[in-house]
C-alpha positions, 0 to 999 in steps of 0.5 A, a space after each residue: 483334701 482333693 486335687 484334679 490329677 492326671 495319672 499317666 502310665 509308662 511312656 513305653 506302654 499304653 497311656 492311661 489318664 485319670 481325669 478326676 479329683 484324687 485325694 489321699 486315700 484314692 491314691 491307695 486305689 489309683 496306684 500305677 500298678 493297678 492302673 497298668 492292669 486296667 490299661 492292659 485290659 482296656 487295650 486287649 479287650 476294649 475293641 472286643 467290647 465295642 464289637 459286641 455292643 455293635 452286634 447287639 445293635 445289629 441283632 436289635 435291628 433284626 428283632 425290629 424287623 420280625 426276628 424272634 429270639 431262639 435257641 441257637 443251632 450252632 451251639 446245640 452240641 453244648 446244650 446236648 452234651 454232658 459237662 459241669 462247671 468247676 469246683 465251688 468254694 466252701 464259702 459260696 456253698 450256702 447262698 440261701 439269702 443274699 442282700 444287695 446294695 451300693 458301695 456306700 461305706 455305712 451301707 456296706 457295713 450294714 449289709 455285711 452285718 445283715 444276717 444274709 449269707 452273701 452281700 453283693 456290693 454293687 457298682 452297677 444298677 444301685 449306684 450312680 457312677 459319679 467319680 467320687 462314688 466309684 473311688 470311695 466305693 473301691 476304698 470301702 471294699 478294700 477295707 472290707 476285704 482286709 477286715 478293717 472297715 469301719 464308719 463314724 457317723 456325724 452323731 458320733 456312733 461308730 459302725 464296725 463289721 461283725 466277726 461273722 458276716 456275709 461273703 463279699 461279692 462285687 458287681 462291676 458295671 455292664 459292658 454297655 457303660 464307659 468310665 469317662 474319667 479313665 482314658 486310654 489314649 484319649 478313649 474312655 475305658 469300658 467301665 466293667 474292666 475298670 471296676 473289675 481290674 481295680 477290685 481284683 488287683 487290690 483285693 485278690 491276695 488279701 481275700 485268699 489269705 482270709 479264706 475267701 476269694 475274689 467273687 463277682 456278679 456279672 451283669 447284662 450279658 446278651 450272648 454266649 460270645 459276651 461270656 467268652 469275652 469275660 472268660 478271657 478277661 478273667 483268665 488273663 487277669 489271673 495270669 497277670 496277677 499270678 493267681 491260680 486259674 479258677 481263683 476268680 469265681 463269678 455268678 452271671 445275672 440272666 437279665 436279658 431276653 436273649 441270654 435266657 436262650 443261651 444259659 447253657 452256653 454262658 455256663 459253658 463259656 465260663 465253666 472254669 470260673 462260674 458258680 451259678 446264674 441269677 434271675 435278674 427279674 427287673 432287668 429281664 422285664 426291661 429287656 423283654 420290652 426293649 427287644 420288642 419295642 416295635 412289635 405291636 403283639 408284644 405290648 406288655 401290661 403295666 409293670 406292677 401286673 407283670 410278676 414272676 407268676 406270669 407265664 413267660 417269667 415263670 418259664 424263665 425262672 424254671 428253665 434257669 433252675 433246670 439248666 443250672 442244676 444239670 451243670 452243678 451250678 447254683 440257680 439264684 432267685 430274684 430281688 424282693 424290692 419291697 421295704 418295711 413300712 414302719 408307718 402302716 402296720 396293715 400295709 407292712 403286713 401286705 408287703 411282707 405277704 407278697 415277699 413270703 409268697 415270692 420266696 415260697 415260690 422260689 424255694 419250692 421250685 428249687 432255687 438255691 437262694 434269693 435276693 433282698 434289697 433291705 436288711 429288714 427282709 433278711 429274716 423273712 427270706 431266711 425263714 422260708 429258705 431254711 424251711 425248704 433247704 435240707 442241706 446248704 443248697 438244692 443242687 440235687 433238685 434237677 427239675 427234669 419235670 420242666 419243659 420250657 421251649 421258645 414259645 413259653 419264654 415268649 408267652 405274653 403276660 396278661 393284664 391291663 394299663 391303668 391311668 394310675 399305672 401310667 402316672 406311676 411310671 412317669 413319677 418313678 422315672 422323674 423321682 429316680 432319675 433326679 436322685 441318680 443325677 444327685 448321686 444316689 442310685 438306690 431310692 425308696 419310692 412308695 415302699 419299693 426300692 427302685 434302682 436303674 432297672 426298675 426305672 428303666 422298665 417304667 421308661 421303656 413302657 412309656 415309650 412303647 405305649 406311646 409309639 404303638 398306635 391304638 394302645 389304650 388304657 383299660 377304660 378305653 382311653 387312647 394313650 396319646 401324647 396329650 396324656 403324656 404331656 399332661 401327666 409329665 407336667 403334673 408330676 414334675 410340678 408336684 415333685 418340684 413343689 414338695 422338694 427343697 431348693 437344692 433338689 429342684 434342679 435335678 427334678 427339672 433335669 430329670 423331667 426334661 430327659 424323660 420328655 426328650 427320650 420318650 419323644 425320640 423315634 429311636 428308643 435309647 438302649 439305656 437311660 444311664 448312658 444318656 444321663 451319664 454326661 450330667 454326672 461329675 
């Protein structure tokens, strides 16, 4: 039983209104005290968030005009001086395999029981941020933190968390997103502060009593100053909740091109709270294309041909390892998007061979762990990291042999654009966005687990190819609007014909959004910010 409710804080302080359906268990999450913390964070730091987003736009304008990302002269002292991050908690010292996924109740249980060392519970790229998904997710994580999470399926089967399970780490949404159901004086609060504040308030003390702690993955930063803002948010929250400084521990995803040039600085800004960096490879590729959206010389081949062995991607990965290990921080590898293919043994073997090669490269290079998207890949990744890791991690592998400069980070991947690759981008955009609009942010398509990041790669590639003159397919065919219109219509109609009646409106809306965004002269920074207005 739910009802539409507006929760208003004390008239003496800031006013935070919750605009959404609030049920009985939701009230365990949306308590006045928890909302006081969210309001406090939004009032103190919300203007700074908006200022940083404006700085991103200004920097993008400079990239459009010809500027290239570079190592900063004003922070050279940080890069060249000796310092290390703070103490790493015992239960985070071994992170050889991590699994990620949304905060759906059954999925949380399966991920915690998967055999992975860490589960990243995701409020960001693998979650469609409907109000129901967000609040239910917080309830589910509160139960997981307390050790009481269970689930009974419609067929009567009951799922519980094993006594030995993965360490829980939570990813709040990025700085660029707002929470439209939480309004401070009529203004939506930054979604990152909502997710972070609610989870920390309800679970920090419980987790500490159980021998673990409040751990987070922080996404999509683009600059040292954005990391400094997170540091202030975390330190203020610890003080407000009576937590010892340094209690909160974070891992930062290096998944934007500008952040790759500021890894030392990000570690330094968060040094009392950070334990590592992660190669967020899919968002990184998305960012690479987006930052050079108007640069003819930076047109990338189709996404399937841009792998972690591409020069720029390998340089980014190896620089991350060297930078992290010098500072005593973990260097986490990226996501294997493949999922098991039960219907085709040969195709399954080929997919697993790609996963093995990817994980062999990561472990051999010195990564301390890796990501998988499906429980079926945990044993494969675990076997490889078990073989390479002598102890619990590879922090002693300093990679002083690695030399990566600006040229290496900006070296262009080689490859082509095929008609099949162009069509696949159109299909993935429609399929993924339709599922997202229907409330599902993690979607298997052609035996790959697609999330917002992979859909974004497909979207911005289409935009870049179409808005750069004389971009051609490998057979010489000019990529033009007629080709896009034809493939959009064909893929939309094919998907509509195969869908049930309930899903067809989402597919039609997804195709309309893709058409609108692709034709726009200005590349929208994020698909999800545009489509968010369609969600309940």
